[in-house]
FIKOLDO-434825 format. One record per residue (C-alpha): x, y, z; residue in one letter. Coordinates in steps of 0.05 Angstrom, whole numbers, padded with zeros to 5 digits. Example, Ala and Ser with C-alpha at 12.3 -4.5 7.8 and 13.67 -1.06 7.14 Angstrom:
+--------+--------+--------+---+
|     xx |     yy |     zz | r |
+--------+--------+--------+---+
|  00246 | -00090 |  00156 | A |
|  00273 | -00021 |  00143 | S |
+--------+--------+--------+---+
//
This chain:
+--------+--------+--------+---+
|     xx |     yy |     zz | r |
+--------+--------+--------+---+
|  01448 |  02104 |  00510 | X |
|  01493 |  02045 |  00496 | X |
|  01455 |  01984 |  00472 | X |
|  01451 |  01930 |  00524 | X |
|  01493 |  01870 |  00507 | X |
|  01491 |  01800 |  00534 | X |
|  01552 |  01777 |  00574 | X |
|  01565 |  01706 |  00596 | X |
|  01598 |  01693 |  00663 | X |
|  01623 |  01629 |  00694 | X |
|  01582 |  01624 |  00757 | X |
|  01608 |  01570 |  00803 | X |
|  01567 |  01554 |  00865 | X |
|  01620 |  01550 |  00918 | X |
|  01587 |  01493 |  00955 | X |
|  01588 |  01447 |  00894 | X |
|  01629 |  01430 |  00833 | X |
|  01574 |  01449 |  00785 | X |
|  01591 |  01504 |  00735 | X |
|  01538 |  01543 |  00697 | X |
|  01542 |  01593 |  00641 | X |
|  01494 |  01649 |  00661 | X |
|  01469 |  01707 |  00619 | X |
|  01481 |  01776 |  00648 | X |
|  01450 |  01840 |  00621 | X |
|  01502 |  01895 |  00624 | X |
|  01507 |  01968 |  00602 | X |
|  01577 |  01960 |  00575 | X |
|  01618 |  01907 |  00539 | X |
|  01679 |  01916 |  00584 | X |
|  01696 |  01852 |  00622 | X |
|  01687 |  01851 |  00697 | X |
|  01706 |  01802 |  00752 | X |
|  01655 |  01751 |  00777 | X |
|  01662 |  01734 |  00851 | X |
|  01627 |  01678 |  00890 | X |
|  01636 |  01661 |  00963 | X |
|  01597 |  01630 |  01021 | X |
|  01606 |  01658 |  01092 | X |
|  01591 |  01596 |  01135 | X |
|  01616 |  01586 |  01206 | X |
|  01615 |  01510 |  01194 | X |
|  01664 |  01514 |  01136 | X |
|  01731 |  01545 |  01120 | X |
|  01730 |  01606 |  01074 | X |
|  01727 |  01590 |  01000 | X |
|  01717 |  01635 |  00941 | X |
|  01715 |  01630 |  00865 | X |
|  01737 |  01683 |  00815 | X |
|  01727 |  01688 |  00740 | X |
|  01720 |  01741 |  00686 | X |
|  01661 |  01755 |  00641 | X |
|  01667 |  01741 |  00566 | X |
|  01624 |  01772 |  00512 | X |
|  01570 |  01725 |  00486 | X |
|  01598 |  01732 |  00415 | X |
|  01670 |  01721 |  00436 | X |
|  01703 |  01655 |  00425 | X |
|  01723 |  01611 |  00483 | X |
|  01694 |  01599 |  00552 | X |
|  01691 |  01648 |  00610 | X |
|  01760 |  01656 |  00640 | X |
|  01773 |  01626 |  00709 | X |
|  01827 |  01665 |  00745 | X |
|  01879 |  01629 |  00787 | X |
|  01930 |  01685 |  00798 | X |
|  01888 |  01741 |  00830 | X |
|  01896 |  01772 |  00899 | X |
|  01837 |  01751 |  00942 | X |
|  01830 |  01768 |  01016 | X |
|  01779 |  01772 |  01073 | X |
|  01767 |  01832 |  01119 | X |
|  01726 |  01841 |  01182 | X |
|  01675 |  01897 |  01194 | X |
|  01730 |  01946 |  01214 | X |
|  01771 |  01934 |  01151 | X |
|  01824 |  01891 |  01184 | X |
|  01851 |  01835 |  01141 | X |
|  01830 |  01767 |  01168 | X |
|  01870 |  01726 |  01119 | X |
|  01892 |  01720 |  01046 | X |
|  01856 |  01666 |  01006 | X |
|  01904 |  01626 |  00964 | X |
|  01897 |  01584 |  00902 | X |
|  01917 |  01511 |  00906 | X |
|  01953 |  01516 |  00839 | X |
|  01897 |  01488 |  00797 | X |
|  01870 |  01533 |  00742 | X |
|  01798 |  01527 |  00767 | X |
|  01792 |  01596 |  00800 | X |
|  01782 |  01572 |  00871 | X |
|  01815 |  01605 |  00931 | X |
|  01820 |  01578 |  01002 | X |
|  01833 |  01599 |  01074 | X |
|  01833 |  01554 |  01136 | X |
|  01796 |  01607 |  01175 | X |
|  01724 |  01593 |  01195 | X |
|  01685 |  01658 |  01203 | X |
|  01650 |  01670 |  01269 | X |
|  01574 |  01669 |  01269 | X |
|  01542 |  01738 |  01259 | X |
|  01611 |  01766 |  01241 | X |
|  01609 |  01810 |  01179 | X |
|  01662 |  01785 |  01130 | X |
|  01680 |  01821 |  01066 | X |
|  01714 |  01783 |  01009 | X |
|  01755 |  01827 |  00962 | X |
|  01792 |  01810 |  00898 | X |
|  01835 |  01846 |  00847 | X |
|  01866 |  01822 |  00783 | X |
|  01898 |  01854 |  00723 | X |
|  01871 |  01922 |  00705 | X |
|  01798 |  01906 |  00721 | X |
|  01761 |  01941 |  00778 | X |
|  01768 |  01912 |  00847 | X |
|  01707 |  01871 |  00869 | X |
|  01679 |  01859 |  00938 | X |
|  01619 |  01831 |  00974 | X |
|  01599 |  01822 |  01047 | X |
|  01556 |  01774 |  01087 | X |
|  01546 |  01745 |  01157 | X |
|  01542 |  01670 |  01173 | X |
|  01491 |  01637 |  01218 | X |
|  01504 |  01596 |  01281 | X |
|  01441 |  01552 |  01287 | X |
|  01456 |  01545 |  01360 | X |
|  01385 |  01531 |  01384 | X |
|  01352 |  01464 |  01396 | X |
|  01330 |  01426 |  01334 | X |
|  01298 |  01358 |  01330 | X |
|  01266 |  01310 |  01280 | X |
|  01216 |  01256 |  01300 | X |
|  01177 |  01204 |  01261 | X |
|  01103 |  01210 |  01277 | X |
|  01070 |  01167 |  01223 | X |
|  01076 |  01125 |  01160 | X |
|  01033 |  01122 |  01097 | X |
|  01045 |  01059 |  01054 | X |
|  01019 |  01093 |  00991 | X |
|  00958 |  01075 |  00949 | X |
|  00982 |  01037 |  00889 | X |
|  01034 |  01041 |  00833 | X |
|  01038 |  01117 |  00832 | X |
|  01027 |  01129 |  00906 | X |
|  01095 |  01131 |  00937 | X |
|  01098 |  01115 |  01012 | X |
|  01123 |  01167 |  01060 | X |
|  01145 |  01177 |  01132 | X |
|  01112 |  01236 |  01167 | X |
|  01165 |  01275 |  01204 | X |
|  01157 |  01330 |  01255 | X |
|  01215 |  01379 |  01252 | X |
|  01221 |  01427 |  01311 | X |
|  01264 |  01490 |  01306 | X |
|  01284 |  01537 |  01362 | X |
|  01298 |  01602 |  01326 | X |
|  01351 |  01650 |  01352 | X |
|  01316 |  01714 |  01330 | X |
|  01363 |  01729 |  01272 | X |
|  01324 |  01739 |  01207 | X |
|  01338 |  01687 |  01154 | X |
|  01309 |  01632 |  01109 | X |
|  01310 |  01560 |  01134 | X |
|  01323 |  01502 |  01086 | X |
|  01307 |  01429 |  01101 | X |
|  01342 |  01374 |  01061 | X |
|  01332 |  01300 |  01078 | X |
|  01381 |  01243 |  01065 | X |
|  01384 |  01168 |  01074 | X |
|  01429 |  01158 |  01135 | X |
|  01467 |  01099 |  01105 | X |
|  01537 |  01118 |  01127 | X |
|  01558 |  01155 |  01189 | X |
|  01586 |  01215 |  01151 | X |
|  01573 |  01289 |  01153 | X |
|  01554 |  01289 |  01079 | X |
|  01490 |  01254 |  01058 | X |
|  01498 |  01213 |  00995 | X |
|  01426 |  01196 |  00980 | X |
|  01377 |  01255 |  00979 | X |
|  01304 |  01241 |  00993 | X |
|  01245 |  01280 |  00964 | X |
|  01200 |  01314 |  01014 | X |
|  01136 |  01355 |  01016 | X |
|  01099 |  01399 |  01065 | X |
|  01033 |  01435 |  01066 | X |
|  01051 |  01480 |  01125 | X |
|  01032 |  01554 |  01114 | X |
|  01105 |  01573 |  01125 | X |
|  01125 |  01534 |  01062 | X |
|  01067 |  01560 |  01021 | X |
|  01081 |  01634 |  01033 | X |
|  01098 |  01669 |  00967 | X |
|  01160 |  01709 |  00986 | X |
|  01213 |  01660 |  01009 | X |
|  01172 |  01596 |  01020 | X |
|  01180 |  01539 |  00971 | X |
|  01175 |  01464 |  00963 | X |
|  01226 |  01443 |  00911 | X |
|  01224 |  01367 |  00919 | X |
|  01296 |  01360 |  00942 | X |
|  01290 |  01416 |  00992 | X |
|  01239 |  01458 |  01031 | X |
|  01249 |  01532 |  01043 | X |
|  01213 |  01579 |  01091 | X |
|  01224 |  01647 |  01122 | X |
|  01230 |  01653 |  01198 | X |
|  01194 |  01721 |  01199 | X |
|  01130 |  01691 |  01227 | X |
|  01164 |  01657 |  01287 | X |
|  01224 |  01701 |  01299 | X |
|  01257 |  01682 |  01364 | X |
|  01206 |  01628 |  01378 | X |
|  01201 |  01552 |  01374 | X |
|  01162 |  01524 |  01315 | X |
|  01145 |  01454 |  01290 | X |
|  01131 |  01436 |  01218 | X |
|  01105 |  01369 |  01191 | X |
|  01140 |  01341 |  01129 | X |
|  01125 |  01281 |  01085 | X |
|  01191 |  01246 |  01071 | X |
|  01181 |  01198 |  01013 | X |
|  01214 |  01130 |  01027 | X |
|  01201 |  01060 |  01002 | X |
|  01230 |  01029 |  01066 | X |
|  01207 |  01064 |  01129 | X |
|  01257 |  01029 |  01175 | X |
|  01319 |  01058 |  01143 | X |
|  01347 |  01116 |  01184 | X |
|  01339 |  01188 |  01159 | X |
|  01382 |  01249 |  01172 | X |
|  01366 |  01321 |  01160 | X |
|  01411 |  01378 |  01138 | X |
|  01380 |  01442 |  01165 | X |
|  01409 |  01506 |  01137 | X |
|  01396 |  01580 |  01148 | X |
|  01409 |  01627 |  01089 | X |
|  01410 |  01703 |  01081 | X |
|  01362 |  01739 |  01035 | X |
|  01416 |  01753 |  00983 | X |
|  01431 |  01679 |  00974 | X |
|  01358 |  01661 |  00963 | X |
|  01347 |  01719 |  00915 | X |
|  01407 |  01696 |  00875 | X |
|  01382 |  01624 |  00872 | X |
|  01311 |  01644 |  00852 | X |
|  01335 |  01691 |  00797 | X |
|  01384 |  01638 |  00771 | X |
|  01328 |  01587 |  00769 | X |
|  01282 |  01636 |  00733 | X |
|  01336 |  01651 |  00681 | X |
|  01350 |  01577 |  00668 | X |
|  01276 |  01562 |  00661 | X |
|  01263 |  01622 |  00617 | X |
|  01228 |  01620 |  00549 | X |
|  01256 |  01619 |  00479 | X |
|  01306 |  01664 |  00444 | X |
|  01256 |  01722 |  00437 | X |
|  01239 |  01728 |  00511 | X |
|  01268 |  01783 |  00555 | X |
|  01330 |  01757 |  00593 | X |
|  01319 |  01749 |  00668 | X |
|  01370 |  01791 |  00707 | X |
|  01412 |  01751 |  00757 | X |
|  01414 |  01780 |  00827 | X |
|  01483 |  01804 |  00848 | X |
|  01509 |  01837 |  00912 | X |
|  01581 |  01844 |  00889 | X |
|  01607 |  01916 |  00883 | X |
|  01652 |  01930 |  00823 | X |
|  01632 |  01867 |  00786 | X |
|  01579 |  01813 |  00791 | X |
|  01567 |  01751 |  00832 | X |
|  01546 |  01734 |  00903 | X |
|  01577 |  01735 |  00972 | X |
|  01524 |  01700 |  01014 | X |
|  01515 |  01682 |  01086 | X |
|  01492 |  01614 |  01111 | X |
|  01501 |  01562 |  01166 | X |
|  01480 |  01489 |  01174 | X |
|  01478 |  01430 |  01221 | X |
|  01458 |  01357 |  01215 | X |
|  01400 |  01326 |  01254 | X |
|  01383 |  01253 |  01265 | X |
|  01320 |  01221 |  01291 | X |
+--------+--------+--------+---+
//
C-alpha cells in the first residue's frame, strides 16, 4: 500500500477573500483539482479552482485561471459557463442566480487532470422571520459586558438544513454588515451536539427538531450601547457545508507535528473541495 503523503491545497472560501493552506491526506502524490463553490439563490454563481501541490514541493498551490468551468441542472443541461475575469486568482463567475431547491452541479476541467464536479441545492428562506428586543442587561462590572436580549422567530419551510444567526451593528443602510456583534444563547437547539454551536460571532442550530414549524430562540447580543440599531443575517446551510467548516476548524486547531492530521471533508468527485448549498436574508428589528 502506498504510503500516505500530505498534500497542500489552496482552499478559498468563495464567500470571502480569505485564503488558507489546508493539509489533505491522500493515497497518491498525483496533483488533483480543488473546487469550491456556493449555490445560493441570493447570489450569482461563483467558483474557485486551484491545483494541489506536494507539501515538500517549492512554491504555493497553483490557482488556475484558464480552466473550463460550467454549471448544469439536474438533467445535465448546461445552465451557463463560468468565466474568469482575467485575474490570476482562480475565480470564475456567472450572472445566473440559481433557483431555490434547484440542484446545480459545478464541473471543471483543466490540463490533463481528472474532471471535477460537485452538486448542491440552495435555500429560499421564504418564511416569516423576525427579531425583537425583549430586555437589556447593563452588565455587572468591568468584565460583565452588557447585552440586549433578542427574540428571533423563524418560520421553517420544512426543508432540512442548519440555521446560522450573525448579528451586526446597523450603522449604514447596506446589505453587508460592517461591524459584527458577539452573541450567545442557552437554547437547547444551540446546545445539541451534532450541528448546534455557539461560536461567538455566529450561532448554529439544526432545524430537525422543528421541521416545518415556527420556533423562537432567545439570544444575548452583547452591545455597549443598547439604543444603536441591530440587524441580523440569517442563513440556512446544507450538511456538507457545515461538515466542511467543522473539519477545517478541527484541522486548524489540531495539535503539534506528531498528531494525526484531521481529514478535511470533501464532496467533490474527481478531486477535493466543496460545492455547498446555502441561502440568506437580512432582518431588522
